[in-house]
C-alpha positions as CSV (number, residue, x, y, z in Angstrom):
1,M,88.4,48.5,1.2
2,I,87.9,52.3,1.1
3,E,88.6,54.2,4.2
4,I,85.9,56.9,4.7
5,G,87.1,58.3,8.0
6,S,89.5,57.8,10.9
7,R,90.7,59.7,13.9
8,N,92.9,59.0,17.0
9,N,90.7,59.7,20.0
10,A,93.5,59.2,22.6
11,P,94.1,59.7,25.4
12,T,91.2,57.5,26.4
13,P,90.6,55.1,29.4
14,Q,91.6,52.2,27.1
15,H,95.0,53.7,26.0
16,P,97.0,56.9,26.6
17,T,98.3,57.3,23.0
18,Q,96.4,55.2,20.5
19,D,92.6,54.7,20.3
20,I,91.8,55.0,16.6
21,Y,88.3,54.7,15.2
22,I,88.0,53.9,11.5
23,F,85.0,53.6,9.2
24,S,85.5,52.0,5.8
25,I,83.4,50.6,3.0
26,D,84.3,47.3,1.4
27,P,82.7,47.0,-2.1
28,S,84.0,43.4,-2.3
29,R,81.5,42.5,0.5
30,P,78.1,43.6,-0.9
31,A,76.2,41.8,1.8
32,T,78.1,43.5,4.7
33,P,79.9,46.5,3.2
34,F,80.2,48.7,6.3
35,C,83.4,48.1,8.3
36,F,83.7,49.6,11.8
37,E,87.3,49.3,13.2
38,Q,89.0,50.3,16.4
39,S,92.8,50.1,16.9
40,I,93.9,50.4,20.5
41,G,97.5,50.6,21.4
42,G,98.8,49.5,18.0
43,G,96.5,46.9,16.5
44,H,93.6,44.5,16.7
45,A,95.4,41.6,18.4
46,N,95.5,43.0,21.9
47,Q,92.5,45.3,22.0
48,G,90.1,46.7,19.4
49,G,88.8,44.8,16.4
50,A,86.7,45.1,13.3
51,R,83.1,44.4,12.5
52,W,81.4,44.3,9.1
53,L,77.7,45.1,9.0
54,A,74.8,45.3,6.7
55,L,72.5,48.3,6.7
56,D,69.8,46.4,8.5
57,E,72.3,45.3,11.2
58,L,73.4,48.8,12.3
59,D,70.8,49.6,14.9
60,A,71.0,46.1,16.5
61,W,74.8,46.3,16.8
62,P,75.9,47.1,20.4
63,G,78.9,49.1,19.1
64,E,76.9,52.4,18.8
65,W,77.4,53.0,15.1
66,R,76.6,56.7,15.1
67,E,79.0,57.3,17.9
68,H,81.7,55.3,16.1
69,L,81.2,57.4,13.0
70,Q,81.5,60.6,15.0
71,K,84.7,59.3,16.6
72,A,86.0,58.3,13.1
73,D,85.5,61.9,12.0
74,C,82.8,61.1,9.5
75,A,79.5,61.8,11.3
76,W,78.2,63.0,7.9
77,V,77.7,59.3,7.0
78,A,75.1,58.9,9.7
79,E,73.4,62.1,8.5
80,L,73.4,60.8,5.0
81,I,71.9,57.4,6.0
82,D,69.2,59.1,8.1
83,A,68.3,61.5,5.3
84,N,67.9,58.6,2.9
85,N,66.2,56.1,5.2
86,S,64.1,54.6,2.4
87,A,67.1,53.9,0.2
88,D,68.5,50.4,-0.2
89,Q,72.0,49.4,0.9
90,A,73.6,49.6,-2.5
91,T,72.2,53.1,-3.1
92,L,73.5,54.3,0.3
93,V,77.0,52.8,-0.4
94,A,77.1,54.6,-3.7
95,L,76.0,57.9,-2.1
96,I,78.6,57.6,0.6
97,L,81.4,56.8,-1.8
98,Q,80.3,59.6,-4.1
99,K,80.3,62.2,-1.3
100,H,83.6,60.9,0.0
101,S,85.2,61.2,-3.5
102,E,84.0,64.8,-3.7
103,S,85.6,65.7,-0.3
104,P,88.6,68.0,-0.7
105,I,90.4,66.0,2.1
106,S,89.9,62.5,0.6
107,P,93.1,60.6,0.3
108,T,95.2,60.5,-2.9
109,P,94.8,57.5,-5.1
110,A,96.2,54.3,-3.5
111,K,99.6,53.1,-4.4
112,P,99.9,49.5,-5.5
113,L,100.3,47.1,-2.6
114,S,103.3,44.8,-2.2
115,R,102.7,41.1,-1.8
116,W,103.1,41.4,2.0
117,Q,100.7,44.4,2.2
118,A,98.1,42.5,0.2
119,I,98.4,39.5,2.5
120,A,98.2,41.7,5.6
121,A,95.1,43.4,4.2
122,W,93.4,40.0,3.5
123,L,94.2,38.8,7.0
124,K,92.7,42.0,8.4
125,R,89.5,41.6,6.4
126,N,89.1,37.9,7.1
127,I,90.4,37.2,10.6
128,H,88.0,38.3,13.3
129,V,89.3,38.9,16.8
130,G,87.1,38.8,19.9
131,G,86.5,41.8,22.0
132,R,84.1,44.7,21.7
133,Y,83.8,44.3,18.0
134,G,84.2,40.5,17.7
135,V,80.7,39.3,18.4
């Protein structure tokens, strides 16, 4: 999973110190590559959650995807999707990843994960918790 943008929006009515919005793309999930996450107060278990969506599911999702991208500090993704509204999902994923890789603030290459980090990442991708994002 490649994190495209994230930002802590706290203080919010949900939590005084941590309300992080995250947008990622998961190339290993070609049917639903867009991941919208929210971490409130330290994780997904108590509040928040994650939702993977396909391009054709964005507008039907009650989570307000454009607002989420703005809160994740990557509103440019919505602009890119809107500017290429006739492009297919794979093309849009490639365009987003290309623009993200060109960004001067994109993260440094990832370090290898430990076994526990890899397990935690798998659980995060595959265990869905109810709440605003767990429909």
